[in-house]
C-alpha positions as CSV (number, residue, x, y, z in Angstrom):
1,M,-4.5,-26.7,20.8
2,V,-7.4,-24.7,19.1
3,L,-9.0,-24.3,22.4
4,F,-5.9,-22.6,24.2
5,A,-6.6,-19.1,23.0
6,P,-10.0,-19.0,24.2
7,V,-9.2,-20.6,27.7
8,A,-6.5,-18.3,27.9
9,I,-8.9,-15.4,27.2
10,L,-11.4,-16.7,29.7
11,L,-8.8,-17.3,32.5
12,I,-7.4,-13.7,32.0
13,R,-10.6,-11.7,31.2
14,I,-13.1,-13.2,33.0
15,I,-11.7,-15.4,36.1
16,G,-8.6,-12.9,36.5
17,G,-11.0,-9.7,36.5
18,S,-8.6,-7.9,33.8
19,H,-11.6,-6.1,32.6
20,R,-11.6,-4.4,36.3
21,H,-8.2,-3.1,35.7
22,E,-8.4,-1.7,32.4
23,L,-6.2,-4.4,30.9
24,T,-7.3,-5.2,27.3
25,I,-6.3,-8.6,26.0
26,D,-6.8,-9.2,22.3
27,Y,-8.3,-12.6,21.3
28,S,-5.7,-12.5,18.1
29,L,-2.6,-11.5,19.9
30,A,-3.4,-14.6,22.2
31,A,-4.1,-16.8,19.2
32,K,-1.0,-15.6,17.4
33,S,1.3,-16.4,20.3
34,I,-0.1,-19.8,20.6
35,G,0.5,-20.5,17.1
36,V,4.0,-19.4,17.0
37,F,5.1,-21.1,20.4
38,L,3.1,-24.2,19.8
39,G,2.0,-24.5,16.3
40,I,5.6,-23.9,14.8
41,P,7.0,-26.6,17.1
42,L,4.1,-28.9,16.2
43,G,4.5,-28.7,12.6
44,A,7.8,-29.1,12.7
45,A,7.8,-32.4,14.7
46,I,5.2,-33.5,12.3
47,V,7.4,-32.8,9.2
48,S,10.6,-34.4,11.1
49,R,8.5,-37.7,12.1
50,I,7.3,-38.1,8.3
51,T,10.6,-37.1,6.5
52,C,13.2,-38.4,8.8
53,A,14.3,-41.9,9.4
54,F,14.1,-43.1,12.8
55,G,18.0,-43.3,13.1
56,F,18.3,-39.6,12.9
57,L,15.6,-39.5,15.8
58,K,17.7,-41.6,17.9
59,W,20.7,-39.5,17.4
60,I,19.0,-36.4,18.1
61,S,17.1,-37.3,21.2
62,P,19.7,-37.3,23.8
63,L,20.2,-33.5,22.4
64,A,16.4,-32.9,24.0
65,L,17.6,-32.6,27.5
66,I,20.6,-30.4,26.8
67,G,17.8,-28.3,24.6
68,L,15.7,-28.0,27.4
69,L,18.1,-26.9,30.0
70,F,19.8,-24.4,27.5
71,T,16.0,-22.9,26.9
72,T,15.7,-22.9,31.0
73,L,18.9,-20.8,31.0
74,L,18.1,-18.2,28.5
75,L,14.7,-17.7,30.2
76,F,16.4,-17.0,33.3
77,A,18.9,-14.6,31.7
78,A,16.0,-12.5,30.0
79,Q,14.0,-12.2,33.2
80,G,17.4,-12.5,35.9
81,K,17.5,-9.0,36.8
82,Q,13.8,-8.7,37.4
83,A,13.7,-12.1,39.4
84,V,16.4,-10.6,41.7
85,R,14.6,-7.1,42.3
86,Q,11.2,-8.9,43.2
87,I,12.7,-11.6,45.3
88,V,9.8,-11.9,47.5
89,S,7.5,-12.0,44.6
90,V,9.6,-15.0,43.3
91,A,9.4,-16.9,46.7
92,R,5.9,-16.5,46.5
93,V,5.4,-18.2,43.3
94,V,8.3,-20.9,43.6
95,A,6.5,-22.7,46.9
96,P,3.3,-23.4,45.4
97,L,4.8,-24.5,42.0
98,A,7.2,-26.9,44.0
99,V,4.0,-28.6,45.7
100,Y,2.2,-28.9,42.6
101,F,5.0,-30.4,40.6
102,S,5.9,-32.7,43.3
103,V,2.1,-33.7,44.3
104,R,1.0,-34.4,40.5
105,F,4.4,-36.3,39.8
106,A,4.0,-38.4,42.8
107,V,0.0,-39.2,42.2
108,T,0.8,-40.2,38.5
109,L,3.7,-42.3,39.6
110,A,1.5,-44.2,42.3
111,V,-1.3,-44.6,39.8
112,T,0.9,-45.9,37.1
113,R,3.0,-48.2,39.3
114,R,-0.4,-49.4,40.9
115,C,-1.6,-50.3,37.3
116,G,1.5,-52.3,36.9
117,S,3.9,-50.3,34.7
118,T,7.4,-50.1,35.1
119,Y,10.0,-47.5,35.5
120,R,10.1,-46.1,32.1
121,P,6.4,-45.8,31.4
122,S,5.9,-44.6,35.0
123,C,8.3,-41.8,34.7
124,T,7.2,-41.0,31.4
125,Q,3.6,-40.4,32.5
126,S,4.5,-38.7,35.8
127,F,6.7,-36.2,34.0
128,T,3.9,-35.6,31.4
129,A,1.4,-35.1,33.9
130,A,3.2,-32.6,36.0
131,N,4.7,-30.5,32.7
132,N,1.6,-28.8,31.4
133,N,2.9,-26.9,28.4
134,F,5.2,-24.5,30.3
135,E,5.9,-23.2,26.5
136,L,2.4,-21.9,26.5
137,T,2.5,-20.5,29.7
138,I,5.4,-18.3,28.9
139,A,4.2,-17.2,25.4
140,V,0.5,-16.0,26.4
141,P,1.9,-13.7,29.4
142,I,4.6,-12.4,27.8
143,A,3.0,-11.5,24.5
144,T,0.1,-10.2,26.3
145,F,1.6,-8.4,28.9
146,G,5.0,-7.5,28.0
147,V,8.3,-8.7,29.4
148,E,8.8,-6.6,32.4
149,N,5.3,-7.5,33.5
150,N,4.8,-9.6,36.9
151,Q,2.9,-12.2,34.9
152,A,5.5,-12.5,32.8
153,L,7.9,-12.9,35.7
154,A,5.8,-15.7,37.4
155,A,5.4,-17.4,34.0
156,T,9.5,-17.3,33.5
157,I,9.9,-18.6,37.1
158,R,7.7,-21.8,36.3
159,P,10.2,-23.5,34.3
160,L,13.0,-22.8,36.3
161,I,11.3,-24.8,39.0
162,Q,9.7,-27.4,37.1
163,V,12.7,-28.4,35.0
164,P,15.2,-29.3,37.8
165,G,12.5,-30.3,39.8
166,L,10.7,-32.9,37.5
167,L,14.3,-34.3,36.4
168,G,15.4,-34.4,40.1
169,L,12.1,-36.5,40.8
170,V,12.9,-38.9,37.7
171,Y,16.3,-39.2,39.2
172,A,15.1,-39.8,42.6
173,I,12.8,-43.0,41.9
174,R,15.4,-44.8,39.9
């Protein structure tokens, strides 16, 4: 988690060529965004693991899917108008993302099955391998470029493809 901010700056400034487009990206802004969107949930998870009984975790874990879907719904509500206005840009983002998630999921599934894993560990590993911290990929562009920017739109579209796509893949291999 400590390396996310320097990597984000590297990708945006150097590889993305933002220095040529008069775009300034502050390291402290990227670090704060990562701290808020990843640090706070990580801290809450550690505290809940230490202080809560396992009965509570078993009770609350089914709500995780509902929370994930609710978060996706909120993201679309926030970016829906911009997504409809730029439908061609959305389509250009959707196609490679769908291929990426499907291929990454399938390759991990094949490897875990080849290693002798059963359904549950194979699904968990495949889902995790294809997931890649969508919270972070939303937090940094929105905090850096603002909500109305194309980078923020692309970051918002990602979980709209990722969440239903990965859940569908998990269901399909049952």
